[in-house]
N, C-alpha and C positions, 0 to 999 in steps of 0.2 A: 506489500500499500506509498504512497505516497501521501505526502508528507511537504505541503504548498505554505507555507506564509504570504502572507494577502495582505498590503498599507496600502494608505490615499499619505500624498507627501502634501497634506496641507493636515491645515492644523484649525481650521473650518470646519465650525463644528455644523452647516451647513452644508456641506460640496459638494456641484455637480461632482468635483470626479471620487470622491465615495461611496456616491452613487450611479458609476461605472460601474466599482468596485465592486458589486451586491451585484451588479447582474449580472458581469467575466462571473460569479465565483456560484449567483445560482442553475448555473450553465455545466458547472463544475459533477458530478455524477456522489449514491452515496458511497461509493468505496472511496472515495479519497477526504484523506485528513484534511479538509483546510483549516487555522489556526487567520481565523479574523481579525487582526488586533489596529488601535487605535493610536499611532503616534506623538498624535501629543497625549497621549500618554504619560509619557517616554520625555519626561521635560525634566530639560538642561540649559545651565551658561550659554551663551556661547559662546563656539571654543576659542580659543584666547592658551597662546605657549605659558602665557602666568596661569592658566588658572589649570590645562593638567597638572601643573607642577604638583597641586596637593591631591592627581589621582583621578586617576576618568571616574564621573558622575552614576552611580551602585546603580541606578537606567541602564544606560550604557553596556554595562558589564554584563544584567539583562536580557537586553534585546539581543544580543550579541549572543549571548546561548539559545537564544530562540532564531537568530541564522539561523546556525550552522548544522541546529537539528533538522534544518528543512533537506528538508529535497528537490523547492524551485521553489519561485517564486513570485506577485504577483503586489504588477504595482502602476498607480495611476497616481501619475503628477498635474497637480495645476501650473501653468504655466505663466509667471509675473513677467514680462515688459519681454518675453521670449527666451527666456530661462525656466529650469525649474522652483521653484518660493526657496525662499530663503530660512524658512523651520529648515523641508524638505533638506535641504545645503550643513545645516548647522549636526542635523541629522549623522550625514555621512560624511563630517567631518570629523565629527566623535570617534565616529565607525572606524573606519582607518588607523585612528592613531593607536587601535589595540593588534590590530586587522588587516592592512595596505589593503587585502585580496576580500573584504572580508565575504561576500560571496558564492566563494568558495568555490570554483568551480562551478557553479551550479550555473540554471536554465534560469530565464524572467526571462517574464513579460511586461516590454514597457506598456499601459495606453495610458489617455492622457482627453479632455474634451473639456469643449467651452462652450461660448451663445454665440461665438463667432466660425467665419465658416472653414476656416482648415480646424478647429480642433485641438485648438494646444499643438502640433505636428514640428514646431520652431526648435521648443524648446526637447523634441523626443530624441533630433540628430543627433543636439547637447549632446545625453544624457548615454544612448549609442557609438558615440566615438565615446564615452565612460566609462562606460561600464564594464571591458578589456578589464583596464587599470583595477577596479575589484571585484575586479572574479567575478564577476559575470556572463556566461556562459548565452547572447542576446533567441531567444524561440522566437518571439513574435513584435514583432509591435502592432499603433492599433489606435489612433486620434475621433472622435467621435467630432467634427462637426455643426451647428443650430442643435445642438443640445436642450433648449427652448422646443425646439419641434421636433424632434425626431427619436425628443426619448419620454416615457408616461414612466413622472415617475412617482406615483397610484405604485402601481406595479415592478417595478427598480425596472424595463426591460427597454428596449430597442424601440421605435416601432417603425422602424424605416426597415425590409424586407435583407434588402445588401445592404447594409449600416448591419445587420440584427450578425446574418451570415459570412460578413470577414470578424464578426470579432467569436461566433464557435468558431471558426479555421487557428485561432492560435492559441486560442485557449488547450482545444485537442492540441496542437503539434507540440503548448505544454506540459502538455500526459504522456505527450508518449518516449 
């Protein structure tokens, strides 16, 4: 049985990327162990070498342990000005202080959505380039543009059939 760690790179409790992540998680069969976490539960200061001298925060050590136990990852990341959120970047900065390759050479599906037409695709390209440095094996990439018209928030599902099929493909690739 695969163990998939799923999370959003957002600290917004109303995150549309969290909603996309839930739609993706719902596509996985019941024989897979999905651990859906809220990164916002892992409260840490903004990374600084001065702060690091006091030690790695306990919450980051706990999160790193979850990473080591996972067989793969599903990440829905919001785009802020063409880049990953500063919140997500800070988590990455801390994890990389324990092990630069914190994904452990495991498969990763990157996802994003936005109300705009590109769905956060710009920052996914940035993450794609950095993922190997962090020990992630890119399994798939998916972005959903026009979230407000293509997503049913009441049913946590994508309304557009072709977009739904694209997400299905990326989820299935991760599970192989």
